C-alpha positions as a printed Julia matrix, in Angstrom:
96×3 Matrix{Float64}:
   0.0     0.0     0.0
   1.2     3.5    -0.8
   2.15    5.43    2.3
  -0.67    7.65    3.46
  -3.26    5.97    1.24
  -6.2     4.07    2.72
  -7.55    1.01    0.96
 -10.6     1.79   -1.18
 -12.96   -0.15    1.09
 -11.87    1.91    4.1
 -12.18    5.21    2.23
 -15.67    4.34    0.97
 -16.89    3.27    4.4
 -15.46    6.37    6.05
 -17.11    8.56    3.38
 -20.42    6.9     4.26
 -19.86    7.7     7.94
 -18.87    4.23    9.08
 -15.69    2.52   10.11
 -13.93   -0.25    8.21
 -13.84   -2.67   11.08
 -12.8    -6.29   11.01
 -16.4    -7.35   10.34
 -16.47   -5.45    7.02
 -13.07   -6.65    5.95
 -14.1   -10.21    6.88
 -17.29   -9.97    4.78
 -17.07  -12.74    2.13
 -18.36  -10.39   -0.58
 -15.73   -7.77    0.24
 -13.04  -10.47    0.33
 -14.16  -11.71   -3.1
 -14.14   -8.15   -4.46
 -10.59   -7.75   -3.23
  -9.56  -11.03   -4.89
 -11.05   -9.95   -8.22
  -9.38   -6.56   -8.04
  -6.06   -8.25   -7.29
  -6.51  -10.39  -10.41
  -7.02   -7.3   -12.54
  -3.98   -5.64  -10.98
  -1.87   -8.74  -11.72
  -3.12   -8.71  -15.3
  -2.26   -5.03  -15.62
   1.24   -5.63  -14.3
   1.84   -8.52  -16.71
   0.43   -6.54  -19.62
   2.74   -3.61  -18.88
   5.73   -5.93  -18.61
   4.81   -7.57  -21.9
   4.41   -4.22  -23.64
   7.84   -3.11  -22.43
   9.42   -6.29  -23.75
   7.61   -6.14  -27.07
   8.91   -2.68  -27.79
  12.35   -3.24  -26.26
  15.45   -4.07  -28.22
  16.38   -7.73  -28.66
  13.04   -9.25  -27.68
  12.72  -13.03  -27.84
   9.67  -14.0   -29.92
   9.06  -17.27  -28.02
   9.2   -15.46  -24.67
   6.75  -12.83  -25.91
   4.33  -15.51  -27.13
   4.52  -17.25  -23.76
   3.87  -13.97  -21.94
   0.94  -13.23  -24.26
  -0.54  -16.64  -23.45
  -0.08  -16.08  -19.7
  -1.64  -12.61  -19.92
  -4.62  -13.99  -21.82
  -5.19  -16.74  -19.24
  -4.96  -14.19  -16.43
  -7.37  -11.85  -18.24
  -9.86  -14.68  -18.79
  -9.68  -15.65  -15.11
 -10.25  -12.04  -14.08
 -13.21  -11.66  -16.45
 -14.82  -14.88  -15.2
 -14.29  -13.88  -11.57
 -15.73  -10.43  -12.25
 -18.79  -11.85  -14.01
 -19.37  -14.31  -11.15
 -19.0   -11.56   -8.58
 -21.37   -9.25  -10.39
 -23.94  -12.01  -10.81
 -24.15  -12.77   -7.07
 -24.02   -9.23   -5.7
 -24.54   -8.7    -2.01
 -27.51  -10.28   -0.35
 -28.18   -7.18    1.76
 -28.13   -4.65   -1.1
 -31.46   -3.01   -1.99
 -33.06   -4.63   -5.02
 -31.2    -7.93   -4.6
């Protein structure tokens, strides 16, 4: 975490007048949201690394193809996790 920055969940709860206590952070839905966001961040990191290598001097074609395959698998996993998360929603949300 960046120094001085609060996690998004804490900032949102504080903005709504609450406190991000252990019960919120232990909420299975919040935990799943965090997992999905971590997947997207991992994908982003891999994609950036791949882009740097693709445009760098002396890039190995086989290595780039392997990285592309890994990035695609990671992206697919993140998309599936996101779709699953969005389909379940929170049980206590209005309209659910």
